[in-house]
N, C-alpha and C positions, 0 to 999 in steps of 0.2 A: 909454646909450652902450654899445656892445659892444666887448669886448676879446678879442683872440686870446690863448689861454693857451699858453705855451711850456712844455711838460712833458718834453721830451726829456732834459734834464740834471738834473732834480730827482728826488728820491725820492718815491714814492707811498706813502701810508699808508692804512690801513683800520682803522676802528673796529668791533670785533666786538660782538656782542650782549651779551657780558659786560662791556663797557666797556674792554677792553684795546685798545691801539693796536698794529698790526702794520706793519712795513716790508715791502713786497712786492718780491721780486726775481724777475725772469723767468728763463727757461731760459738758462743760461750755455753759450755755444758758443765753442770755440777760434777764434782768428782764422784766416782762410783767404786765400790769395793769389789764389784764383779769384774772378772777378766773379760775384756772385750777385744775384738780384733783391732789391730792397730790401723788407724786411718791416716791417710796422707794429710799433712797440715796444709793450711791455706798458703803459708810461705813456700812450701815445696811446690805446690801447684802453680803459684805465680812466678816462681823462678824460671819455669819453662817459657814464660812470655816476656822475659826481660827485653827491653828495647823494642817491643812490639805494641801495636794498638789492640787493646782489649776492652770489652764491655764488662763492667762490674755492677752488680746489683746489691743493695743494702740500704741501711738508714744513714743518711748524711747528717752529721751534727757538728757543732763546733764546741770543743771543750778547752777552756783555759787558753784560747787563742790558737788552738790546733784543729785543723779540719780532719774529721774522722769519719770513716764509713764503717758502721757496726754491722755485724752479721753479713759481712761481705762474701760474695761468691762470684766466680767467673761465669759469665753468661755466654760469651762468644769471643773468638779471637780473629 
């Protein structure tokens, strides 16, 4: 049985080669009143790579005990 995965409102995590878990946060953009074309979210892009090895680029920080990669983007798979 196939299920559609809803990932728009959930956080995406990544397990690094060193075993650490990172929370991925895409590029943050301020809200705009202009109508813009809908772009694919970071979560939707990463869902394609579930259980695969990928390279992600961004700023790695630690916030309140949580490893975070801000402005994350997929570089390769």
